[in-house]
Each structure stands twice: as C-alpha cells, then as structure tokens.
Backbone as JSON, one array per atom type, in Angstrom:
{
  "sequence": "XXXXXXXXXXXXXXXXXXXXXXXXXXXXXXXXXXXXXXXXXXXXXXXXXXXXXXXXXXXXXXXXXXXXXXXXXXXXXXXXXXXXXXXXXXXXXXXXXXXXXXXXXXXXXXXXXXXXXXXXXXXXXXXXXXXXXXXXXXXXXXXXXXXXXXXXXXXXXXXXXXXXXXXX",
  "N": [[-72.06, 57.59, 77.06], [-72.59, 56.42, 79.51], [-71.5, 58.29, 81.31], [-73.17, 60.46, 80.85], [-75.59, 59.48, 81.83], [-74.99, 59.26, 84.55], [-74.6, 61.94, 85.2], [-77.17, 62.99, 84.66], [-78.74, 61.56, 86.53], [-77.58, 62.53, 88.88], [-78.29, 65.26, 88.74], [-81.08, 65.06, 88.9], [-81.34, 63.93, 91.44], [-80.46, 66.01, 93.11], [-82.53, 67.77, 92.8], [-84.56, 66.63, 94.19], [-84.72, 67.08, 96.88], [-85.55, 69.19, 99.62], [-84.27, 72.44, 100.43], [-82.55, 74.09, 103.04], [-81.81, 76.92, 105.14], [-80.06, 78.75, 107.67], [-79.84, 81.72, 109.42], [-78.29, 83.26, 111.89], [-79.32, 85.75, 114.14], [-78.9, 86.66, 116.73], [-76.95, 85.1, 119.24], [-76.36, 82.78, 121.96], [-74.26, 81.26, 124.35], [-75.29, 79.76, 126.38], [-77.38, 77.02, 127.25], [-80.85, 76.09, 126.93], [-83.03, 75.64, 129.73], [-84.54, 72.67, 130.57], [-86.53, 72.45, 132.46], [-87.98, 74.79, 132.63], [-91.02, 76.4, 131.61], [-92.35, 76.79, 128.26], [-93.62, 79.35, 126.33], [-95.41, 80.14, 123.52], [-95.94, 82.46, 120.97], [-98.47, 83.16, 118.5], [-97.85, 83.7, 115.21], [-98.69, 86.33, 112.84], [-100.56, 85.59, 109.89], [-98.84, 84.4, 106.98], [-97.77, 86.17, 104.02], [-97.66, 86.72, 100.53], [-96.89, 88.93, 98.16], [-99.95, 90.02, 97.13], [-101.38, 88.0, 98.22], [-102.73, 86.37, 100.99], [-102.02, 83.81, 103.26], [-104.12, 81.83, 104.72], [-104.3, 80.57, 108.0], [-101.59, 79.99, 108.13], [-100.05, 81.13, 110.14], [-100.97, 79.76, 112.41], [-100.13, 77.18, 111.7], [-97.39, 77.52, 111.73], [-96.91, 78.16, 114.44], [-97.73, 75.72, 115.54], [-95.76, 73.99, 114.51], [-93.52, 74.99, 115.82], [-94.26, 74.48, 118.46], [-94.35, 71.67, 118.4], [-91.62, 71.08, 118.0], [-90.41, 72.12, 120.38], [-91.72, 70.57, 122.25], [-90.43, 68.17, 122.37], [-88.45, 68.54, 124.19], [-89.39, 69.75, 126.47], [-91.93, 69.52, 128.97], [-93.84, 71.36, 129.37], [-95.28, 73.18, 127.29], [-96.82, 75.78, 125.66], [-99.06, 77.25, 123.37], [-100.11, 80.44, 122.59], [-102.82, 81.63, 121.2], [-103.94, 84.16, 120.92], [-101.93, 85.99, 121.17], [-99.33, 87.87, 119.68], [-97.05, 89.19, 120.18], [-94.23, 89.78, 122.4], [-94.85, 91.2, 124.82], [-97.53, 90.63, 125.35], [-97.39, 87.85, 125.78], [-95.88, 87.72, 128.14], [-97.61, 88.67, 130.07], [-99.42, 86.63, 130.64], [-97.83, 84.54, 131.57], [-95.53, 84.6, 133.85], [-93.02, 83.37, 134.23], [-90.36, 81.45, 132.74], [-89.59, 80.59, 129.29], [-90.05, 82.57, 126.37], [-91.27, 82.38, 123.14], [-91.18, 83.93, 120.12], [-92.4, 83.7, 117.1], [-92.12, 84.82, 113.71], [-93.48, 85.26, 110.58], [-91.73, 85.86, 107.78], [-91.67, 85.44, 105.07], [-93.77, 83.75, 102.86], [-94.55, 81.6, 100.49], [-96.43, 79.99, 98.2], [-96.3, 77.87, 95.5], [-97.19, 76.42, 92.34], [-95.4, 74.11, 91.97], [-95.1, 71.66, 90.66], [-95.84, 72.03, 87.99], [-94.83, 74.51, 87.25], [-92.2, 74.66, 88.05], [-91.23, 76.44, 89.85], [-90.16, 76.81, 93.11], [-91.78, 76.3, 96.34], [-91.5, 78.62, 99.04], [-90.3, 79.56, 102.26], [-89.75, 81.77, 105.02], [-88.89, 82.24, 108.23], [-88.71, 83.94, 111.25], [-87.38, 83.32, 114.42], [-87.49, 84.2, 117.75], [-86.15, 83.79, 120.91], [-86.88, 84.42, 124.19], [-85.79, 85.03, 127.54], [-86.82, 84.59, 131.04], [-86.87, 87.26, 131.98], [-87.34, 88.7, 129.73], [-85.97, 90.73, 128.45], [-83.77, 91.1, 126.35], [-83.5, 89.16, 123.34], [-82.54, 85.79, 123.96], [-81.76, 84.07, 122.02], [-81.91, 84.35, 118.52], [-83.01, 83.82, 115.26], [-83.16, 83.43, 111.69], [-84.91, 81.29, 109.75], [-84.95, 79.58, 106.73], [-86.51, 78.04, 103.91], [-86.71, 76.09, 100.94], [-88.63, 74.46, 98.59], [-88.3, 71.25, 96.97], [-87.75, 70.93, 93.46], [-88.47, 68.88, 91.87], [-91.25, 67.68, 92.0], [-94.42, 66.09, 92.47], [-96.77, 67.27, 93.03], [-98.76, 68.15, 95.96], [-96.94, 69.2, 97.77], [-96.36, 71.8, 100.12], [-95.85, 75.1, 101.56], [-95.93, 74.84, 104.41], [-94.93, 72.33, 104.79], [-92.27, 72.7, 104.84], [-91.54, 73.6, 107.31], [-91.04, 71.93, 109.64], [-88.43, 70.54, 109.64], [-86.22, 72.57, 109.63], [-86.94, 74.07, 111.93], [-87.06, 72.14, 113.98], [-84.37, 71.28, 114.01], [-83.07, 73.66, 114.78], [-84.19, 74.14, 117.35], [-83.36, 71.84, 118.7], [-80.61, 72.34, 118.84], [-80.6, 74.3, 120.77], [-80.87, 73.09, 123.17]],
  "CA": [[-73.43, 57.42, 77.46], [-72.58, 56.12, 80.93], [-71.26, 59.55, 82.03], [-74.38, 61.26, 80.7], [-76.57, 58.9, 82.76], [-74.59, 59.63, 85.91], [-74.86, 63.38, 85.34], [-78.61, 63.15, 84.7], [-79.2, 61.05, 87.83], [-77.1, 63.48, 89.89], [-79.13, 66.45, 88.66], [-82.4, 64.72, 89.42], [-81.24, 63.71, 92.89], [-80.37, 67.29, 93.81], [-83.83, 68.41, 92.73], [-85.53, 65.84, 94.95], [-84.67, 67.39, 98.3], [-85.74, 70.58, 99.99], [-83.05, 73.09, 100.91], [-82.79, 74.93, 104.21], [-80.71, 77.78, 105.57], [-80.25, 79.41, 108.96], [-79.03, 82.92, 109.59], [-78.44, 83.68, 113.27], [-79.35, 87.18, 114.39], [-78.16, 86.76, 117.98], [-76.73, 83.77, 119.81], [-75.88, 82.69, 123.33], [-73.6, 79.98, 124.63], [-76.09, 79.04, 127.37], [-78.43, 76.14, 126.76], [-82.13, 76.29, 127.58], [-83.34, 74.76, 130.86], [-85.7, 71.83, 130.24], [-87.54, 72.56, 133.52], [-88.77, 76.0, 132.49], [-92.07, 76.3, 130.6], [-92.18, 77.5, 126.99], [-94.86, 79.97, 125.87], [-95.19, 80.48, 122.12], [-96.91, 83.35, 120.32], [-98.93, 82.75, 117.18], [-97.55, 84.81, 114.3], [-99.68, 86.72, 111.83], [-100.49, 84.75, 108.7], [-97.87, 84.79, 105.97], [-98.26, 86.82, 102.81], [-96.77, 86.87, 99.38], [-97.49, 89.98, 97.34], [-101.3, 90.35, 97.6], [-102.02, 86.78, 98.71], [-102.55, 86.02, 102.39], [-102.18, 82.37, 103.42], [-104.91, 81.58, 105.91], [-103.86, 79.56, 108.98], [-100.14, 79.77, 108.11], [-99.54, 81.48, 111.47], [-101.29, 78.63, 113.29], [-99.27, 76.05, 111.33], [-96.03, 77.84, 112.18], [-96.9, 77.99, 115.9], [-97.82, 74.28, 115.81], [-94.45, 73.4, 114.22], [-92.63, 75.42, 116.9], [-94.66, 73.71, 119.64], [-93.91, 70.28, 118.2], [-90.17, 71.0, 118.21], [-90.1, 72.33, 121.79], [-92.33, 69.5, 123.06], [-89.46, 67.08, 122.52], [-87.48, 68.89, 125.24], [-90.08, 70.31, 127.63], [-93.28, 69.02, 129.18], [-94.77, 72.49, 129.54], [-95.22, 74.01, 126.09], [-98.13, 76.35, 125.41], [-99.22, 78.21, 122.29], [-101.13, 81.44, 122.91], [-103.35, 82.05, 119.9], [-104.32, 85.57, 120.89], [-100.74, 86.84, 121.33], [-98.37, 87.9, 118.58], [-95.88, 89.91, 120.65], [-93.65, 89.4, 123.69], [-95.52, 91.83, 125.96], [-98.75, 89.87, 125.59], [-97.0, 86.56, 126.34], [-95.38, 87.88, 129.51], [-98.73, 88.93, 130.99], [-100.07, 85.38, 131.03], [-96.89, 83.55, 132.1], [-94.41, 85.4, 134.32], [-91.76, 82.65, 134.28], [-90.11, 80.56, 131.61], [-89.1, 81.13, 128.03], [-91.05, 83.07, 125.45], [-90.83, 82.22, 121.76], [-91.98, 84.79, 119.24], [-92.14, 83.45, 115.68], [-92.62, 85.83, 112.78], [-93.38, 84.81, 109.19], [-91.19, 86.92, 106.94], [-91.97, 85.13, 103.67], [-94.55, 82.51, 102.7], [-94.85, 81.59, 99.06], [-96.85, 78.69, 97.69], [-96.29, 77.83, 94.04], [-97.55, 75.15, 91.7], [-94.07, 73.66, 91.57], [-95.15, 70.5, 89.77], [-95.9, 72.41, 86.57], [-94.09, 75.74, 86.96], [-90.79, 74.52, 88.4], [-90.88, 77.46, 90.85], [-90.34, 76.16, 94.41], [-92.38, 76.97, 97.49], [-90.47, 79.21, 99.89], [-90.68, 80.14, 103.55], [-88.71, 82.42, 105.82], [-89.49, 82.44, 109.55], [-87.79, 84.42, 112.29], [-87.7, 82.84, 115.77], [-86.77, 84.87, 118.83], [-86.38, 83.13, 122.2], [-86.61, 85.33, 125.29], [-85.73, 84.43, 128.87], [-87.85, 85.02, 131.98], [-86.96, 88.71, 132.12], [-87.86, 89.2, 128.46], [-85.26, 91.94, 128.03], [-83.21, 90.91, 125.01], [-83.6, 87.74, 122.98], [-81.41, 84.91, 124.24], [-81.42, 83.54, 120.71], [-82.77, 84.83, 117.44], [-82.52, 83.32, 113.99], [-84.07, 83.41, 110.55], [-84.86, 79.98, 109.1], [-85.58, 79.63, 105.42], [-86.6, 76.77, 103.21], [-87.14, 76.12, 99.55], [-89.04, 73.09, 98.27], [-87.67, 70.58, 95.84], [-88.44, 71.26, 92.21], [-88.96, 67.63, 91.27], [-92.38, 67.31, 92.83], [-95.58, 65.64, 91.72], [-97.93, 67.84, 93.71], [-98.91, 67.81, 97.36], [-96.01, 69.94, 98.62], [-96.86, 73.11, 100.53], [-94.85, 75.77, 102.41], [-95.92, 74.32, 105.78], [-94.1, 71.12, 104.81], [-90.88, 73.15, 104.99], [-91.34, 74.13, 108.66], [-90.57, 71.01, 110.7], [-87.0, 70.21, 109.66], [-85.32, 73.61, 110.15], [-87.31, 74.47, 113.3], [-86.61, 71.07, 114.88], [-82.9, 71.35, 114.11], [-82.7, 74.85, 115.55], [-84.58, 73.94, 118.75], [-82.45, 70.81, 119.24], [-79.32, 72.99, 119.15], [-80.75, 75.17, 121.95], [-80.83, 72.24, 124.36]],
  "C": [[-73.53, 57.18, 78.97], [-72.41, 57.41, 81.76], [-72.5, 60.44, 81.98], [-75.47, 60.77, 81.66], [-76.26, 59.3, 84.19], [-74.89, 61.1, 86.16], [-76.36, 63.63, 85.48], [-79.17, 62.69, 86.04], [-78.78, 62.0, 88.95], [-77.96, 64.74, 89.9], [-80.52, 66.19, 89.22], [-82.37, 64.54, 90.93], [-81.16, 65.02, 93.65], [-81.69, 68.04, 93.77], [-84.88, 67.72, 93.56], [-85.5, 66.13, 96.44], [-84.9, 68.88, 98.51], [-84.42, 71.14, 100.52], [-83.4, 74.07, 102.02], [-81.56, 75.76, 104.51], [-81.08, 78.4, 106.91], [-79.31, 80.58, 109.05], [-79.28, 83.44, 111.01], [-78.37, 85.2, 113.39], [-78.61, 87.47, 115.69], [-78.06, 85.36, 118.58], [-76.23, 83.88, 121.24], [-75.24, 81.33, 123.51], [-74.44, 79.12, 125.59], [-77.17, 78.2, 126.7], [-79.71, 76.42, 127.54], [-82.33, 75.24, 128.67], [-84.62, 73.99, 130.55], [-86.83, 71.96, 131.27], [-88.44, 73.78, 133.36], [-89.82, 75.84, 131.39], [-91.75, 77.16, 129.37], [-93.55, 78.06, 126.61], [-94.58, 80.54, 124.48], [-96.31, 81.38, 121.61], [-97.32, 82.75, 118.98], [-98.69, 83.9, 116.21], [-98.72, 85.14, 113.39], [-99.49, 85.82, 110.61], [-99.5, 85.32, 107.69], [-98.53, 85.37, 104.74], [-97.19, 86.73, 101.74], [-97.48, 87.78, 98.39], [-98.89, 90.27, 97.88], [-102.03, 89.15, 98.19], [-101.68, 86.54, 100.18], [-102.85, 84.53, 102.53], [-102.82, 82.08, 104.77], [-104.36, 80.4, 106.71], [-102.36, 79.28, 108.93], [-99.5, 80.14, 109.45], [-99.78, 80.36, 112.46], [-100.38, 77.44, 113.0], [-97.84, 76.28, 111.79], [-95.93, 77.66, 113.7], [-96.96, 76.51, 116.27], [-96.48, 73.59, 115.56], [-93.45, 73.76, 115.32], [-92.96, 74.64, 118.17], [-94.19, 72.27, 119.55], [-92.42, 70.13, 118.48], [-89.8, 71.16, 119.68], [-90.64, 71.22, 122.68], [-91.42, 68.29, 123.22], [-88.51, 67.31, 123.7], [-88.11, 69.44, 126.51], [-91.48, 69.73, 127.73], [-94.31, 70.13, 129.28], [-94.59, 73.47, 128.38], [-96.64, 74.47, 125.77], [-98.06, 77.32, 124.24], [-100.35, 79.15, 122.69], [-101.61, 82.02, 121.58], [-103.63, 83.54, 119.81], [-103.12, 86.52, 121.01], [-99.82, 86.74, 120.11], [-97.03, 88.5, 119.01], [-95.45, 89.45, 122.03], [-94.44, 89.95, 124.87], [-96.8, 91.07, 126.33], [-98.43, 88.52, 126.23], [-96.6, 86.67, 127.81], [-96.5, 88.12, 130.5], [-99.35, 87.64, 131.49], [-99.15, 84.38, 131.7], [-95.64, 84.29, 132.56], [-93.06, 84.69, 134.36], [-91.58, 81.82, 133.02], [-89.55, 81.28, 130.4], [-90.27, 81.55, 127.16], [-90.48, 82.95, 124.04], [-91.78, 83.04, 120.88], [-91.58, 84.5, 117.8], [-92.74, 84.58, 114.83], [-92.41, 85.29, 111.36], [-92.91, 85.99, 108.35], [-91.54, 86.71, 105.47], [-92.7, 83.8, 103.61], [-95.04, 82.51, 101.27], [-95.19, 80.18, 98.61], [-96.96, 78.79, 96.17], [-96.73, 76.46, 93.55], [-96.27, 74.57, 91.1], [-94.11, 72.54, 90.55], [-95.26, 70.88, 88.3], [-95.11, 73.67, 86.24], [-92.59, 75.6, 87.19], [-90.32, 75.54, 89.41], [-91.16, 76.87, 92.23], [-91.15, 77.0, 95.39], [-91.24, 77.52, 98.33], [-91.08, 79.7, 101.2], [-89.46, 80.83, 104.15], [-89.38, 82.8, 107.13], [-88.4, 82.89, 110.52], [-88.29, 83.89, 113.63], [-86.85, 83.6, 116.76], [-87.15, 84.19, 120.14], [-85.94, 84.1, 123.3], [-86.59, 84.56, 126.6], [-86.81, 84.98, 129.76], [-87.97, 86.54, 132.13], [-87.49, 89.36, 130.84], [-87.15, 90.44, 127.94], [-84.78, 91.87, 126.58], [-83.39, 89.45, 124.64], [-82.34, 86.98, 123.39], [-80.86, 84.39, 122.92], [-82.39, 84.13, 119.7], [-82.17, 84.37, 116.12], [-83.59, 83.47, 112.92], [-83.84, 82.08, 109.84], [-85.57, 80.1, 107.76], [-85.55, 78.26, 104.79], [-87.14, 76.96, 101.81], [-87.45, 74.68, 99.16], [-88.24, 72.54, 97.1], [-88.42, 70.96, 94.57], [-88.98, 70.03, 91.52], [-90.08, 67.09, 92.15], [-93.55, 66.9, 91.93], [-96.86, 66.12, 92.41], [-97.94, 67.45, 95.18], [-97.93, 68.51, 98.29], [-96.59, 71.33, 98.89], [-95.79, 73.78, 101.39], [-94.79, 75.21, 103.84], [-95.12, 73.03, 105.9], [-92.62, 71.45, 105.01], [-90.57, 73.61, 106.41], [-90.62, 73.18, 109.61], [-89.06, 70.82, 110.76], [-86.12, 71.35, 110.17], [-85.65, 74.04, 111.58], [-86.84, 73.42, 114.29], [-85.1, 71.08, 115.08], [-82.43, 72.51, 114.96], [-83.0, 74.64, 117.04], [-83.67, 72.9, 119.4], [-81.11, 71.42, 119.64], [-79.39, 73.88, 120.39], [-80.68, 74.39, 123.25], [-79.56, 71.43, 124.32]]
}
C-alpha cells in the first residue's frame, strides 16, 4: 500500500508542472550588448485549425518585451510591424527581435485532460539585420492537473525569459 501511495503521488506531481522545450535554429557564441536598444515586432495572432486567438500576438510581444527589459533600458514593441524590414525602417541601430507564433492551442484541460500548447519562434537580428544572430523555437505544454484558469499565454514567460537570459 505504501508503494502504491508513492507511485500515485509521483504521477500527480509530474502532472502539476508545465513542460517546456527549446530547439535552436541558429546560435552564436557572442552575447548581446546591454547598451544597444531592442526593437520587437508584434507577431500575427496564433491559430489552431480554424480558431484564431485574438490578442495572442500582443501577449507574445509583451512577454518578449518583459524578458528583454530585465537586461536593457531601451526596449520597444512596434505593433504595426511583423517583419524585420519594417522594424529596421524605424530604428537603424540595435537589435531586432521577430517573434512568430507557430502553434497556439487552448484546451479545456480541466475536463478534457488535453493540455494547452504553444510554439513560438524567436529570431534576434543585429544592427545590420543580415542573418539572425540567434534563432530558436520555444514550445510549452500546460500541466494536465489543472482546475481551470490556465491559458496558452501562461506558458510564454518561463521559456522566453530563460532564452533571453542565456543571450546576455
């Protein structure tokens, strides 16, 4: 009976935490300069099948801004820009961050057991904007032992903050 209790508690504990993954597309050994400004594009809203999630692009840009604001005093989100070329027109110096929502899935996890999922690609460009200095795909899956109130945007902060911290 004691072993069964331990196994049950272990299974419940693993279901109580969100899971994150990072898949680097391109990397650089150089660290970002804290003195250079950061300009962030606002990605298009996320979609899952036929459902579009309103304001998910704004929430993603806000999470990216929050993470970079810990390391730079000059962080700007440009709501009207989704691509690098648009960002470079307004700010000729600094770093450009182009987030892209690849997957955004909100589920009623509390009764279906199907977790919320996100997948966001972040590309960081230098002042010349030629090739990305860094590019990664961050993904997250919510815990299945939830009692409501969890949403895909709740999965943004932890992986984005960890990734940005590693860049400095």
